[in-house]
N, C-alpha and C positions, 0 to 999 in steps of 0.2 A: 674562615669561621669553623671552628671544631665543636662537634656535638657528639654526645654518646648516648646510647640506648640501654646501658647496663650499668648498674651501680659500680661494679668493680672496675670499670673502665674509666672512671671519673678521675681519680688521683693521677694514674699515668698520662691522661690526656692533659691535666692541668699542668704537670711537669713539662711535657713536651712544648705546650703553648708557652710557658715561661722561658724555657731554653731557646726556643727559636725566635721569641720576641726579642730576648736579649742578643742573640746572634744577628738578627736583621735590623737592630736599632741603627737609625740613621739612614737606612735604605728606602726604597719604595715599597718594599714588602712589608706586610703586617699580618699578624696572626691573633685570633681572639678564641677564647673558650667561651661557649655559651651554655652555663649550667641550667638556665630556665627550661632548656628543652627537656632535661631529665630531672625535674623537681618532684621527686616521689611523694613528698608531703603535699604539695599542692595538687597532684593528681588524686591523691586519697581524698583530700578535702572536697574536690569536684565530684569524686564519686559519691561521697555521702550527701553533700548538699544539693547538687545539681541532678544527678542520676538516682538518688535514693537507694544506694547499694550499701549494704552493710555486710561485710565479710566477717565469718568467724574463722580464724586462722586454723588450719588442720595440721600444721607442722611440717608441711612441705614447701620447698622453694617454689611457690607457685602462687598466682594471684590472678583475680578477675581481670583486673586492668589490662594485663599482657594478653591473657587468654581471649577476652572480648576483642582486642584489636586483631588478634590472629583469626577469630571467627569472621570478623567483618571483612577481612581481606580474602580469606580462603578457609571455609571450615575444615578442609583436610589439613591445613596447617595446624589446627588444634587437635588433629586426629579425631574429629567428630564422628566419623563412622565407627571407629573402634570404641569410642566413648559410649556411643548408643548401644553397641552390641554387648558391651560390658555393664551397662546400666550406671555409667559413672559420667554423667552429663553436668555435674556440678563441680565448681571450685570454690573452697571455703564457704560452702552452703549457698552459693549463688548460681543459678541456672545458666548454662551456656547455650543449650539446645533451644533456640527460638528466636524470634525477631528482637526481642529486647536486647539481647547480647550483641547481635549485629549492630543495631542502632547505637547502643552505648559505646561499642568499639569505635564507631565512626565519630561519635562526639568526642571521645578521648583523643582520637587522632587530631581532630580540629582543635581541640583545646591545647594540646601540646604544640601544634603548628602555630597557633596564634601567640602563645607566650614566647616561642623562639623568634618569630618575625618581630614582635615588639622589642624583645632584648637586642636583636641584630640592628633595628632601627636606632635604638638608643645608643649602641655602641658606634654606629656609623656617625650619628649626630655628635656625640662626645668626642670623637676623634676626627671629625671634620673629613670623613672619607666620602 
């Protein structure tokens, strides 16, 4: 099962999974790409509807979704001490310094995990694995 956590990695991963699936056809080996793990549109919908987060894009390659996951795992991973010192604790107008960002990051990780598990279960059932 192949999954990616960055948009630019999707197409190469799809190509690799197709090439290996063809190469391994007829053998006991199988490979599948799981796009549901990184479905950015679904995550944005989850952010809006469930977490009530509304981002105002600031023009950088940055988003609350990714940063809140980093904060939930390790605040230093989002450079929180440096952000606090510089007075820049928001991303796209959404606050990162506080318990909501940590909780949102955990919920986003859970959402992505559930989406991937359901997709993998479906692949396994469809392919009788």
